[in-house]
Biopython code that builds the backbone (N, CA, C, O; Angstrom):
import numpy as np
from Bio.PDB.StructureBuilder import StructureBuilder

atoms = [
    (1, "UNK", "N", (-134.444, 63.628, 12.807)),
    (1, "UNK", "CA", (-135.453, 64.163, 13.683)),
    (1, "UNK", "C", (-136.805, 63.552, 13.323)),
    (1, "UNK", "O", (-137.163, 63.477, 12.148)),
    (2, "UNK", "N", (-137.537, 63.127, 14.309)),
    (2, "UNK", "CA", (-138.883, 62.601, 14.100)),
    (2, "UNK", "C", (-139.857, 63.778, 14.113)),
    (2, "UNK", "O", (-139.903, 64.542, 15.078)),
    (3, "UNK", "N", (-140.629, 63.918, 13.046)),
    (3, "UNK", "CA", (-141.579, 65.025, 12.941)),
    (3, "UNK", "C", (-142.946, 64.658, 13.512)),
    (3, "UNK", "O", (-143.596, 65.480, 14.157)),
    (4, "UNK", "N", (-143.375, 63.427, 13.274)),
    (4, "UNK", "CA", (-144.618, 62.962, 13.872)),
    (4, "UNK", "C", (-144.685, 61.445, 13.833)),
    (4, "UNK", "O", (-143.971, 60.790, 13.073)),
    (5, "UNK", "N", (-145.565, 60.902, 14.675)),
    (5, "UNK", "CA", (-145.801, 59.467, 14.768)),
    (5, "UNK", "C", (-147.292, 59.238, 14.580)),
    (5, "UNK", "O", (-148.113, 59.921, 15.193)),
    (6, "UNK", "N", (-147.641, 58.279, 13.732)),
    (6, "UNK", "CA", (-149.037, 57.939, 13.482)),
    (6, "UNK", "C", (-149.246, 56.446, 13.688)),
    (6, "UNK", "O", (-148.408, 55.638, 13.289)),
    (7, "UNK", "N", (-150.344, 56.085, 14.300)),
    (7, "UNK", "CA", (-150.783, 54.702, 14.361)),
    (7, "UNK", "C", (-152.102, 54.647, 13.608)),
    (7, "UNK", "O", (-153.076, 55.299, 13.985)),
    (8, "UNK", "N", (-152.119, 53.860, 12.537)),
    (8, "UNK", "CA", (-153.286, 53.790, 11.668)),
    (8, "UNK", "C", (-153.722, 52.336, 11.561)),
    (8, "UNK", "O", (-152.892, 51.446, 11.377)),
    (9, "UNK", "N", (-155.027, 52.094, 11.676)),
    (9, "UNK", "CA", (-155.530, 50.733, 11.510)),
    (9, "UNK", "C", (-155.603, 50.397, 10.022)),
    (9, "UNK", "O", (-155.497, 51.284, 9.175)),
    (10, "UNK", "N", (-155.783, 49.119, 9.707)),
    (10, "UNK", "CA", (-155.890, 48.696, 8.309)),
    (10, "UNK", "C", (-157.114, 49.284, 7.639)),
    (10, "UNK", "O", (-157.155, 49.377, 6.412)),
    (11, "UNK", "N", (-158.103, 49.680, 8.404)),
    (11, "UNK", "CA", (-159.299, 50.306, 7.846)),
    (11, "UNK", "C", (-159.110, 51.801, 7.611)),
    (11, "UNK", "O", (-160.009, 52.461, 7.090)),
    (12, "UNK", "N", (-157.954, 52.340, 7.988)),
    (12, "UNK", "CA", (-157.667, 53.756, 7.772)),
    (12, "UNK", "C", (-158.029, 54.657, 8.930)),
    (12, "UNK", "O", (-157.956, 55.880, 8.804)),
    (13, "UNK", "N", (-158.419, 54.078, 10.066)),
    (13, "UNK", "CA", (-158.758, 54.895, 11.227)),
    (13, "UNK", "C", (-157.494, 55.227, 12.012)),
    (13, "UNK", "O", (-156.643, 54.368, 12.242)),
    (14, "UNK", "N", (-157.394, 56.472, 12.410)),
    (14, "UNK", "CA", (-156.239, 56.913, 13.182)),
    (14, "UNK", "C", (-156.448, 56.506, 14.636)),
    (14, "UNK", "O", (-157.478, 56.820, 15.232)),
    (15, "UNK", "N", (-155.474, 55.810, 15.200)),
    (15, "UNK", "CA", (-155.580, 55.340, 16.571)),
    (15, "UNK", "C", (-154.751, 56.172, 17.541)),
    (15, "UNK", "O", (-155.081, 56.268, 18.722)),
    (16, "UNK", "N", (-153.677, 56.769, 17.042)),
    (16, "UNK", "CA", (-152.824, 57.591, 17.905)),
    (16, "UNK", "C", (-151.998, 58.515, 17.033)),
    (16, "UNK", "O", (-151.525, 58.107, 15.973)),
    (17, "UNK", "N", (-151.817, 59.761, 17.466)),
    (17, "UNK", "CA", (-150.931, 60.698, 16.775)),
    (17, "UNK", "C", (-150.089, 61.430, 17.806)),
    (17, "UNK", "O", (-150.539, 61.709, 18.917)),
    (18, "UNK", "N", (-148.882, 61.729, 17.423)),
    (18, "UNK", "CA", (-147.998, 62.559, 18.240)),
    (18, "UNK", "C", (-147.213, 63.432, 17.281)),
    (18, "UNK", "O", (-146.507, 62.926, 16.409)),
    (19, "UNK", "N", (-147.331, 64.734, 17.439)),
    (19, "UNK", "CA", (-146.708, 65.700, 16.533)),
    (19, "UNK", "C", (-145.537, 66.361, 17.244)),
    (19, "UNK", "O", (-145.706, 66.927, 18.324)),
    (20, "UNK", "N", (-144.359, 66.295, 16.651)),
    (20, "UNK", "CA", (-143.167, 66.908, 17.222)),
    (20, "UNK", "C", (-142.764, 68.178, 16.468)),
    (20, "UNK", "O", (-141.881, 68.908, 16.920)),
    (21, "UNK", "N", (-143.387, 68.442, 15.347)),
    (21, "UNK", "CA", (-143.197, 69.678, 14.596)),
    (21, "UNK", "C", (-144.543, 70.380, 14.520)),
    (21, "UNK", "O", (-145.585, 69.726, 14.505)),
    (22, "UNK", "N", (-144.527, 71.705, 14.472)),
    (22, "UNK", "CA", (-145.812, 72.424, 14.460)),
    (22, "UNK", "C", (-146.540, 72.267, 13.125)),
    (22, "UNK", "O", (-146.017, 72.633, 12.072)),
    (23, "UNK", "N", (-147.731, 71.728, 13.185)),
    (23, "UNK", "CA", (-148.622, 71.614, 12.034)),
    (23, "UNK", "C", (-149.978, 72.155, 12.463)),
    (23, "UNK", "O", (-150.488, 71.765, 13.513)),
    (24, "UNK", "N", (-150.574, 73.048, 11.671)),
    (24, "UNK", "CA", (-151.932, 73.494, 11.993)),
    (24, "UNK", "C", (-152.917, 72.324, 11.851)),
    (24, "UNK", "O", (-152.624, 71.349, 11.159)),
    (25, "UNK", "N", (-154.054, 72.417, 12.488)),
    (25, "UNK", "CA", (-155.021, 71.316, 12.499)),
    (25, "UNK", "C", (-155.457, 70.917, 11.092)),
    (25, "UNK", "O", (-155.610, 69.731, 10.802)),
    (26, "UNK", "N", (-155.654, 71.889, 10.229)),
    (26, "UNK", "CA", (-156.060, 71.595, 8.859)),
    (26, "UNK", "C", (-154.985, 70.787, 8.130)),
    (26, "UNK", "O", (-155.288, 69.846, 7.396)),
    (27, "UNK", "N", (-153.746, 71.163, 8.343)),
    (27, "UNK", "CA", (-152.625, 70.452, 7.717)),
    (27, "UNK", "C", (-152.482, 69.044, 8.286)),
    (27, "UNK", "O", (-152.168, 68.111, 7.547)),
    (28, "UNK", "N", (-152.709, 68.879, 9.590)),
    (28, "UNK", "CA", (-152.635, 67.548, 10.214)),
    (28, "UNK", "C", (-153.642, 66.597, 9.573)),
    (28, "UNK", "O", (-153.316, 65.453, 9.257)),
    (29, "UNK", "N", (-154.853, 67.079, 9.389)),
    (29, "UNK", "CA", (-155.893, 66.260, 8.769)),
    (29, "UNK", "C", (-155.492, 65.860, 7.352)),
    (29, "UNK", "O", (-155.687, 64.715, 6.944)),
    (30, "UNK", "N", (-154.935, 66.801, 6.613)),
    (30, "UNK", "CA", (-154.502, 66.542, 5.241)),
    (30, "UNK", "C", (-153.357, 65.534, 5.222)),
    (30, "UNK", "O", (-153.340, 64.631, 4.386)),
    (31, "UNK", "N", (-152.400, 65.681, 6.138)),
    (31, "UNK", "CA", (-151.262, 64.765, 6.226)),
    (31, "UNK", "C", (-151.742, 63.348, 6.531)),
    (31, "UNK", "O", (-151.303, 62.390, 5.894)),
    (32, "UNK", "N", (-152.634, 63.216, 7.496)),
    (32, "UNK", "CA", (-153.138, 61.895, 7.885)),
    (32, "UNK", "C", (-153.863, 61.243, 6.717)),
    (32, "UNK", "O", (-153.647, 60.063, 6.440)),
    (33, "UNK", "N", (-154.710, 61.984, 6.035)),
    (33, "UNK", "CA", (-155.459, 61.438, 4.903)),
    (33, "UNK", "C", (-154.516, 61.007, 3.778)),
    (33, "UNK", "O", (-154.674, 59.934, 3.196)),
    (34, "UNK", "N", (-153.545, 61.852, 3.488)),
    (34, "UNK", "CA", (-152.603, 61.585, 2.409)),
    (34, "UNK", "C", (-151.729, 60.363, 2.711)),
    (34, "UNK", "O", (-151.565, 59.481, 1.868)),
    (35, "UNK", "N", (-151.173, 60.325, 3.924)),
    (35, "UNK", "CA", (-150.284, 59.219, 4.276)),
    (35, "UNK", "C", (-151.030, 57.900, 4.450)),
    (35, "UNK", "O", (-150.524, 56.850, 4.053)),
    (36, "UNK", "N", (-152.204, 57.937, 5.026)),
    (36, "UNK", "CA", (-152.940, 56.687, 5.191)),
    (36, "UNK", "C", (-153.303, 56.114, 3.823)),
    (36, "UNK", "O", (-153.236, 54.900, 3.632)),
    (37, "UNK", "N", (-153.680, 56.951, 2.883)),
    (37, "UNK", "CA", (-153.961, 56.472, 1.529)),
    (37, "UNK", "C", (-152.724, 55.910, 0.850)),
    (37, "UNK", "O", (-152.803, 54.921, 0.121)),
    (38, "UNK", "N", (-151.592, 56.534, 1.086)),
    (38, "UNK", "CA", (-150.337, 56.094, 0.469)),
    (38, "UNK", "C", (-149.852, 54.773, 1.060)),
    (38, "UNK", "O", (-149.455, 53.873, 0.321)),
    (39, "UNK", "N", (-149.880, 54.654, 2.371)),
    (39, "UNK", "CA", (-149.309, 53.481, 3.043)),
    (39, "UNK", "C", (-150.240, 52.268, 2.961)),
    (39, "UNK", "O", (-149.777, 51.148, 2.748)),
    (40, "UNK", "N", (-151.529, 52.481, 3.125)),
    (40, "UNK", "CA", (-152.467, 51.357, 3.142)),
    (40, "UNK", "C", (-152.597, 50.678, 1.779)),
    (40, "UNK", "O", (-152.984, 49.512, 1.707)),
    (41, "UNK", "N", (-152.282, 51.387, 0.710)),
    (41, "UNK", "CA", (-152.402, 50.796, -0.620)),
    (41, "UNK", "C", (-151.135, 50.090, -1.079)),
    (41, "UNK", "O", (-151.133, 49.442, -2.126)),
    (42, "UNK", "N", (-150.067, 50.206, -0.315)),
    (42, "UNK", "CA", (-148.814, 49.547, -0.706)),
    (42, "UNK", "C", (-148.896, 48.046, -0.455)),
    (42, "UNK", "O", (-149.533, 47.590, 0.495)),
    (43, "UNK", "N", (-148.244, 47.302, -1.315)),
    (43, "UNK", "CA", (-148.233, 45.850, -1.179)),
    (43, "UNK", "C", (-147.365, 45.408, -0.015)),
    (43, "UNK", "O", (-146.477, 46.144, 0.415)),
    (44, "UNK", "N", (-147.619, 44.199, 0.500)),
    (44, "UNK", "CA", (-146.854, 43.722, 1.666)),
    (44, "UNK", "C", (-145.392, 43.402, 1.347)),
    (44, "UNK", "O", (-144.569, 43.310, 2.258)),
    (45, "UNK", "N", (-145.067, 43.233, 0.078)),
    (45, "UNK", "CA", (-143.688, 42.889, -0.282)),
    (45, "UNK", "C", (-142.831, 44.115, -0.601)),
    (45, "UNK", "O", (-141.635, 43.980, -0.858)),
    (46, "UNK", "N", (-143.421, 45.292, -0.588)),
    (46, "UNK", "CA", (-142.667, 46.518, -0.846)),
    (46, "UNK", "C", (-141.923, 46.945, 0.416)),
    (46, "UNK", "O", (-142.283, 46.545, 1.523)),
    (47, "UNK", "N", (-140.887, 47.756, 0.241)),
    (47, "UNK", "CA", (-140.097, 48.194, 1.397)),
    (47, "UNK", "C", (-140.928, 49.111, 2.304)),
    (47, "UNK", "O", (-141.980, 49.609, 1.903)),
    (48, "UNK", "N", (-140.448, 49.320, 3.507)),
    (48, "UNK", "CA", (-141.184, 50.081, 4.520)),
    (48, "UNK", "C", (-140.789, 51.544, 4.563)),
    (48, "UNK", "O", (-141.016, 52.210, 5.573)),
    (49, "UNK", "N", (-140.210, 52.056, 3.504)),
    (49, "UNK", "CA", (-139.795, 53.454, 3.442)),
    (49, "UNK", "C", (-140.505, 54.115, 2.268)),
    (49, "UNK", "O", (-140.576, 53.556, 1.174)),
    (50, "UNK", "N", (-141.035, 55.327, 2.514)),
    (50, "UNK", "CA", (-141.708, 56.086, 1.463)),
    (50, "UNK", "C", (-141.173, 57.501, 1.496)),
    (50, "UNK", "O", (-141.096, 58.111, 2.563)),
    (51, "UNK", "N", (-140.802, 58.032, 0.338)),
    (51, "UNK", "CA", (-140.429, 59.445, 0.264)),
    (51, "UNK", "C", (-141.709, 60.240, 0.079)),
    (51, "UNK", "O", (-142.551, 59.920, -0.761)),
    (52, "UNK", "N", (-141.832, 61.289, 0.889)),
    (52, "UNK", "CA", (-143.063, 62.067, 0.912)),
    (52, "UNK", "C", (-142.750, 63.510, 1.294)),
    (52, "UNK", "O", (-142.218, 63.767, 2.374)),
    (53, "UNK", "N", (-143.078, 64.453, 0.411)),
    (53, "UNK", "CA", (-142.910, 65.897, 0.666)),
    (53, "UNK", "C", (-141.515, 66.274, 1.165)),
    (53, "UNK", "O", (-141.390, 67.140, 2.031)),
    (54, "UNK", "N", (-140.495, 65.662, 0.653)),
    (54, "UNK", "CA", (-139.136, 65.985, 1.080)),
    (54, "UNK", "C", (-138.721, 65.311, 2.374)),
    (54, "UNK", "O", (-137.632, 65.576, 2.884)),
    (55, "UNK", "N", (-139.558, 64.455, 2.910)),
    (55, "UNK", "CA", (-139.248, 63.681, 4.115)),
    (55, "UNK", "C", (-139.268, 62.201, 3.762)),
    (55, "UNK", "O", (-139.590, 61.820, 2.636)),
    (56, "UNK", "N", (-138.920, 61.379, 4.733)),
    (56, "UNK", "CA", (-139.089, 59.933, 4.607)),
    (56, "UNK", "C", (-140.114, 59.503, 5.640)),
    (56, "UNK", "O", (-140.107, 59.977, 6.776)),
    (57, "UNK", "N", (-140.980, 58.616, 5.239)),
    (57, "UNK", "CA", (-141.921, 58.016, 6.170)),
    (57, "UNK", "C", (-141.540, 56.551, 6.289)),
    (57, "UNK", "O", (-141.504, 55.818, 5.301)),
    (58, "UNK", "N", (-141.254, 56.138, 7.520)),
    (58, "UNK", "CA", (-140.894, 54.759, 7.811)),
    (58, "UNK", "C", (-142.088, 54.153, 8.532)),
    (58, "UNK", "O", (-142.593, 54.727, 9.497)),
    (59, "UNK", "N", (-142.534, 53.002, 8.068)),
    (59, "UNK", "CA", (-143.695, 52.377, 8.700)),
    (59, "UNK", "C", (-143.453, 50.884, 8.859)),
    (59, "UNK", "O", (-142.609, 50.291, 8.188)),
    (60, "UNK", "N", (-144.210, 50.308, 9.755)),
    (60, "UNK", "CA", (-144.147, 48.867, 9.964)),
    (60, "UNK", "C", (-145.518, 48.410, 10.444)),
    (60, "UNK", "O", (-146.169, 49.079, 11.246)),
    (61, "UNK", "N", (-145.937, 47.268, 9.941)),
    (61, "UNK", "CA", (-147.258, 46.750, 10.306)),
    (61, "UNK", "C", (-147.133, 45.677, 11.378)),
    (61, "UNK", "O", (-146.344, 44.741, 11.249)),
    (62, "UNK", "N", (-147.915, 45.824, 12.428)),
    (62, "UNK", "CA", (-148.048, 44.823, 13.479)),
    (62, "UNK", "C", (-149.522, 44.516, 13.604)),
    (62, "UNK", "O", (-150.316, 45.404, 13.915)),
    (63, "UNK", "N", (-149.905, 43.263, 13.364)),
    (63, "UNK", "CA", (-151.300, 42.830, 13.394)),
    (63, "UNK", "C", (-152.109, 43.749, 12.481)),
    (63, "UNK", "O", (-151.863, 43.765, 11.275)),
    (64, "UNK", "N", (-153.047, 44.499, 13.000)),
    (64, "UNK", "CA", (-153.875, 45.356, 12.147)),
    (64, "UNK", "C", (-153.512, 46.826, 12.275)),
    (64, "UNK", "O", (-154.296, 47.686, 11.872)),
    (65, "UNK", "N", (-152.345, 47.138, 12.825)),
    (65, "UNK", "CA", (-151.916, 48.532, 12.979)),
    (65, "UNK", "C", (-150.662, 48.822, 12.176)),
    (65, "UNK", "O", (-149.757, 47.993, 12.086)),
    (66, "UNK", "N", (-150.624, 50.005, 11.597)),
    (66, "UNK", "CA", (-149.425, 50.517, 10.950)),
    (66, "UNK", "C", (-148.829, 51.583, 11.865)),
    (66, "UNK", "O", (-149.500, 52.553, 12.216)),
    (67, "UNK", "N", (-147.576, 51.402, 12.247)),
    (67, "UNK", "CA", (-146.840, 52.381, 13.043)),
    (67, "UNK", "C", (-145.986, 53.173, 12.058)),
    (67, "UNK", "O", (-145.119, 52.605, 11.394)),
    (68, "UNK", "N", (-146.225, 54.483, 11.958)),
    (68, "UNK", "CA", (-145.549, 55.326, 10.966)),
    (68, "UNK", "C", (-144.803, 56.448, 11.661)),
    (68, "UNK", "O", (-145.304, 57.053, 12.609)),
    (69, "UNK", "N", (-143.587, 56.721, 11.174)),
    (69, "UNK", "CA", (-142.807, 57.850, 11.677)),
    (69, "UNK", "C", (-142.279, 58.635, 10.491)),
    (69, "UNK", "O", (-141.754, 58.058, 9.539)),
    (70, "UNK", "N", (-142.417, 59.946, 10.550)),
    (70, "UNK", "CA", (-141.903, 60.835, 9.519)),
    (70, "UNK", "C", (-140.572, 61.403, 9.996)),
    (70, "UNK", "O", (-140.484, 61.976, 11.082)),
    (71, "UNK", "N", (-139.534, 61.238, 9.169)),
    (71, "UNK", "CA", (-138.185, 61.676, 9.544)),
    (71, "UNK", "C", (-137.571, 62.507, 8.419)),
    (71, "UNK", "O", (-138.124, 62.588, 7.322)),
    (72, "UNK", "N", (-136.430, 63.118, 8.702)),
    (72, "UNK", "CA", (-135.696, 63.864, 7.684)),
    (72, "UNK", "C", (-135.097, 62.923, 6.652)),
    (72, "UNK", "O", (-134.944, 61.729, 6.908)),
    (73, "UNK", "N", (-134.760, 63.459, 5.486)),
    (73, "UNK", "CA", (-134.182, 62.655, 4.407)),
    (73, "UNK", "C", (-132.868, 61.986, 4.807)),
    (73, "UNK", "O", (-132.592, 60.864, 4.381)),
    (74, "UNK", "N", (-132.065, 62.657, 5.614)),
    (74, "UNK", "CA", (-130.734, 62.129, 5.929)),
    (74, "UNK", "C", (-130.701, 61.250, 7.179)),
    (74, "UNK", "O", (-129.623, 60.819, 7.590)),
    (75, "UNK", "N", (-131.859, 60.971, 7.796)),
    (75, "UNK", "CA", (-131.900, 60.097, 8.970)),
    (75, "UNK", "C", (-131.829, 58.636, 8.541)),
    (75, "UNK", "O", (-132.122, 58.299, 7.394)),
    (76, "UNK", "N", (-131.439, 57.779, 9.472)),
    (76, "UNK", "CA", (-131.260, 56.358, 9.211)),
    (76, "UNK", "C", (-132.599, 55.624, 9.328)),
    (76, "UNK", "O", (-133.211, 55.602, 10.395)),
    (77, "UNK", "N", (-133.044, 55.029, 8.227)),
    (77, "UNK", "CA", (-134.342, 54.344, 8.208)),
    (77, "UNK", "C", (-134.327, 53.093, 9.073)),
    (77, "UNK", "O", (-135.315, 52.790, 9.742)),
    (78, "UNK", "N", (-133.215, 52.361, 9.067)),
    (78, "UNK", "CA", (-133.148, 51.119, 9.840)),
    (78, "UNK", "C", (-133.201, 51.394, 11.340)),
    (78, "UNK", "O", (-133.761, 50.610, 12.105)),
    (79, "UNK", "N", (-132.621, 52.499, 11.745)),
    (79, "UNK", "CA", (-132.695, 52.880, 13.156)),
    (79, "UNK", "C", (-134.140, 53.189, 13.554)),
    (79, "UNK", "O", (-134.577, 52.838, 14.650)),
    (80, "UNK", "N", (-134.868, 53.839, 12.668)),
    (80, "UNK", "CA", (-136.270, 54.154, 12.943)),
    (80, "UNK", "C", (-137.108, 52.874, 12.994)),
    (80, "UNK", "O", (-138.020, 52.772, 13.815)),
    (81, "UNK", "N", (-136.818, 51.906, 12.140)),
    (81, "UNK", "CA", (-137.516, 50.619, 12.227)),
    (81, "UNK", "C", (-137.273, 49.956, 13.578)),
    (81, "UNK", "O", (-138.187, 49.361, 14.148)),
    (82, "UNK", "N", (-136.056, 50.053, 14.092)),
    (82, "UNK", "CA", (-135.749, 49.505, 15.411)),
    (82, "UNK", "C", (-136.476, 50.273, 16.515)),
    (82, "UNK", "O", (-136.933, 49.676, 17.490)),
    (83, "UNK", "N", (-136.583, 51.580, 16.364)),
    (83, "UNK", "CA", (-137.316, 52.396, 17.342)),
    (83, "UNK", "C", (-138.787, 51.986, 17.358)),
    (83, "UNK", "O", (-139.386, 51.851, 18.425)),
    (84, "UNK", "N", (-139.364, 51.789, 16.180)),
    (84, "UNK", "CA", (-140.762, 51.353, 16.098)),
    (84, "UNK", "C", (-140.929, 50.000, 16.773)),
    (84, "UNK", "O", (-141.864, 49.804, 17.549)),
    (85, "UNK", "N", (-140.027, 49.066, 16.484)),
    (85, "UNK", "CA", (-140.121, 47.735, 17.073)),
    (85, "UNK", "C", (-139.994, 47.802, 18.601)),
    (85, "UNK", "O", (-140.733, 47.134, 19.324)),
    (86, "UNK", "N", (-139.066, 48.604, 19.070)),
    (86, "UNK", "CA", (-138.887, 48.762, 20.516)),
    (86, "UNK", "C", (-140.144, 49.363, 21.159)),
    (86, "UNK", "O", (-140.561, 48.934, 22.235)),
    (87, "UNK", "N", (-140.734, 50.339, 20.505)),
    (87, "UNK", "CA", (-141.956, 50.973, 20.988)),
    (87, "UNK", "C", (-143.089, 49.953, 21.093)),
    (87, "UNK", "O", (-143.829, 49.938, 22.077)),
    (88, "UNK", "N", (-143.219, 49.108, 20.081)),
    (88, "UNK", "CA", (-144.263, 48.079, 20.085)),
    (88, "UNK", "C", (-144.018, 47.074, 21.210)),
    (88, "UNK", "O", (-144.964, 46.644, 21.869)),
    (89, "UNK", "N", (-142.766, 46.697, 21.433)),
    (89, "UNK", "CA", (-142.449, 45.781, 22.535)),
    (89, "UNK", "C", (-142.827, 46.389, 23.885)),
    (89, "UNK", "O", (-143.361, 45.698, 24.752)),
    (90, "UNK", "N", (-142.552, 47.664, 24.059)),
    (90, "UNK", "CA", (-142.899, 48.346, 25.308)),
    (90, "UNK", "C", (-144.411, 48.376, 25.494)),
    (90, "UNK", "O", (-144.907, 48.081, 26.581)),
    (91, "UNK", "N", (-145.147, 48.729, 24.442)),
    (91, "UNK", "CA", (-146.607, 48.751, 24.532)),
    (91, "UNK", "C", (-147.158, 47.363, 24.845)),
    (91, "UNK", "O", (-148.095, 47.224, 25.631)),
    (92, "UNK", "N", (-146.576, 46.345, 24.229)),
    (92, "UNK", "CA", (-147.042, 44.991, 24.463)),
    (92, "UNK", "C", (-146.780, 44.554, 25.902)),
    (92, "UNK", "O", (-147.627, 43.906, 26.517)),
    (93, "UNK", "N", (-145.620, 44.903, 26.437)),
    (93, "UNK", "CA", (-145.320, 44.549, 27.833)),
    (93, "UNK", "C", (-146.226, 45.296, 28.799)),
    (93, "UNK", "O", (-146.691, 44.727, 29.787)),
    (94, "UNK", "N", (-146.473, 46.553, 28.518)),
    (94, "UNK", "CA", (-147.265, 47.372, 29.431)),
    (94, "UNK", "C", (-148.744, 47.003, 29.397)),
    (94, "UNK", "O", (-149.366, 46.816, 30.443)),
    (95, "UNK", "N", (-149.302, 46.899, 28.197)),
    (95, "UNK", "CA", (-150.733, 46.653, 28.067)),
    (95, "UNK", "C", (-151.073, 45.184, 27.875)),
    (95, "UNK", "O", (-152.234, 44.802, 28.020)),
    (96, "UNK", "N", (-150.107, 44.365, 27.557)),
    (96, "UNK", "CA", (-150.390, 42.959, 27.303)),
    (96, "UNK", "C", (-151.178, 42.811, 26.023)),
    (96, "UNK", "O", (-151.210, 43.723, 25.196)),
    (97, "UNK", "N", (-151.807, 41.682, 25.859)),
    (97, "UNK", "CA", (-152.573, 41.476, 24.634)),
    (97, "UNK", "C", (-154.042, 41.841, 24.823)),
    (97, "UNK", "O", (-154.891, 41.439, 24.028)),
    (98, "UNK", "N", (-154.341, 42.602, 25.872)),
    (98, "UNK", "CA", (-155.729, 43.010, 26.106)),
    (98, "UNK", "C", (-156.166, 43.974, 25.014)),
    (98, "UNK", "O", (-157.044, 43.657, 24.211)),
    (99, "UNK", "N", (-155.554, 45.150, 24.988)),
    (99, "UNK", "CA", (-155.819, 46.117, 23.923)),
    (99, "UNK", "C", (-154.732, 47.172, 23.966)),
    (99, "UNK", "O", (-154.027, 47.321, 24.964)),
    (100, "UNK", "N", (-154.611, 47.891, 22.884)),
    (100, "UNK", "CA", (-153.618, 48.947, 22.799)),
    (100, "UNK", "C", (-154.263, 50.253, 23.205)),
    (100, "UNK", "O", (-155.088, 50.812, 22.482)),
    (101, "UNK", "N", (-153.863, 50.738, 24.400)),
    (101, "UNK", "CA", (-154.326, 52.031, 24.900)),
    (101, "UNK", "C", (-155.848, 52.141, 24.987)),
    (101, "UNK", "O", (-156.407, 53.226, 24.825)),
    (102, "UNK", "N", (-156.516, 51.013, 25.243)),
    (102, "UNK", "CA", (-157.978, 50.984, 25.385)),
    (102, "UNK", "C", (-158.678, 51.580, 24.164)),
    (102, "UNK", "O", (-159.683, 52.278, 24.297)),
    (103, "UNK", "N", (-158.151, 51.307, 22.995)),
    (103, "UNK", "CA", (-158.766, 51.823, 21.781)),
    (103, "UNK", "C", (-160.027, 51.041, 21.481)),
    (103, "UNK", "O", (-160.217, 49.939, 21.995)),
    (104, "UNK", "N", (-160.873, 51.594, 20.668)),
    (104, "UNK", "CA", (-162.229, 51.107, 20.484)),
    (104, "UNK", "C", (-162.335, 49.604, 20.242)),
    (104, "UNK", "O", (-163.253, 48.966, 20.758)),
    (105, "UNK", "N", (-161.427, 49.033, 19.477)),
    (105, "UNK", "CA", (-161.499, 47.596, 19.263)),
    (105, "UNK", "C", (-160.297, 46.941, 19.903)),
    (105, "UNK", "O", (-159.251, 47.575, 20.046)),
    (106, "UNK", "N", (-160.423, 45.702, 20.285)),
    (106, "UNK", "CA", (-159.286, 45.008, 20.882)),
    (106, "UNK", "C", (-158.330, 44.623, 19.773)),
    (106, "UNK", "O", (-158.704, 43.965, 18.802)),
    (107, "UNK", "N", (-157.078, 45.051, 19.942)),
    (107, "UNK", "CA", (-156.052, 44.838, 18.940)),
    (107, "UNK", "C", (-154.910, 44.054, 19.545)),
    (107, "UNK", "O", (-154.254, 44.525, 20.474)),
    (108, "UNK", "N", (-154.672, 42.896, 19.043)),
    (108, "UNK", "CA", (-153.576, 42.086, 19.534)),
    (108, "UNK", "C", (-152.305, 42.532, 18.839)),
    (108, "UNK", "O", (-152.236, 42.529, 17.610)),
    (109, "UNK", "N", (-151.295, 42.919, 19.611)),
    (109, "UNK", "CA", (-150.065, 43.424, 19.033)),
    (109, "UNK", "C", (-148.990, 42.365, 19.042)),
    (109, "UNK", "O", (-147.810, 42.699, 19.142)),
    (110, "UNK", "N", (-149.341, 41.142, 18.944)),
    (110, "UNK", "CA", (-148.307, 40.113, 18.836)),
    (110, "UNK", "C", (-147.555, 40.360, 17.548)),
    (110, "UNK", "O", (-148.119, 40.864, 16.577)),
    (111, "UNK", "N", (-146.315, 40.016, 17.540)),
    (111, "UNK", "CA", (-145.451, 40.377, 16.430)),
    (111, "UNK", "C", (-145.779, 39.561, 15.189)),
    (111, "UNK", "O", (-145.740, 38.331, 15.202)),
    (112, "UNK", "N", (-146.101, 40.272, 14.127)),
    (112, "UNK", "CA", (-146.369, 39.659, 12.836)),
    (112, "UNK", "C", (-145.279, 40.140, 11.896)),
    (112, "UNK", "O", (-145.137, 41.342, 11.671)),
    (113, "UNK", "N", (-144.526, 39.234, 11.359)),
    (113, "UNK", "CA", (-143.448, 39.638, 10.435)),
    (113, "UNK", "C", (-143.794, 39.287, 9.026)),
    (113, "UNK", "O", (-143.011, 39.549, 8.114)),
]
sb = StructureBuilder()
sb.init_structure("model")
sb.init_model(0)
sb.init_chain("A")
sb.init_seg("    ")
for serial, (resi, resn, name, xyz) in enumerate(atoms, 1):
    if name == "N":
        sb.init_residue(resn, " ", resi, " ")
    sb.init_atom(name, np.array(xyz, "f"), 0.0, 1.0, " ", f" {name:<3s}", serial, name[0])
structure = sb.get_structure()
């Protein structure tokens, strides 16, 4: 089960959030701060899975954005990586390389591996 989806820039700014489990606003802010600090400090050669608070956080970086999904411990991480990739492809087809969802800065989502 996906609990939430976060899009975070390399500077730590939140660009998009979607919550599928109930979190109070105070907890959401704490989660975003905690996860952005954890993910942004990881090296590029480390794996894209992080254990966090009894969940797994799967993330992938495209250009200057980190796409993060929080899932249950027993969910398949590779499937979530494919879901993230598919989501990015859809956004790229829909919005093109103009910008992602008209966010403050123009972000090219061309695939960076």
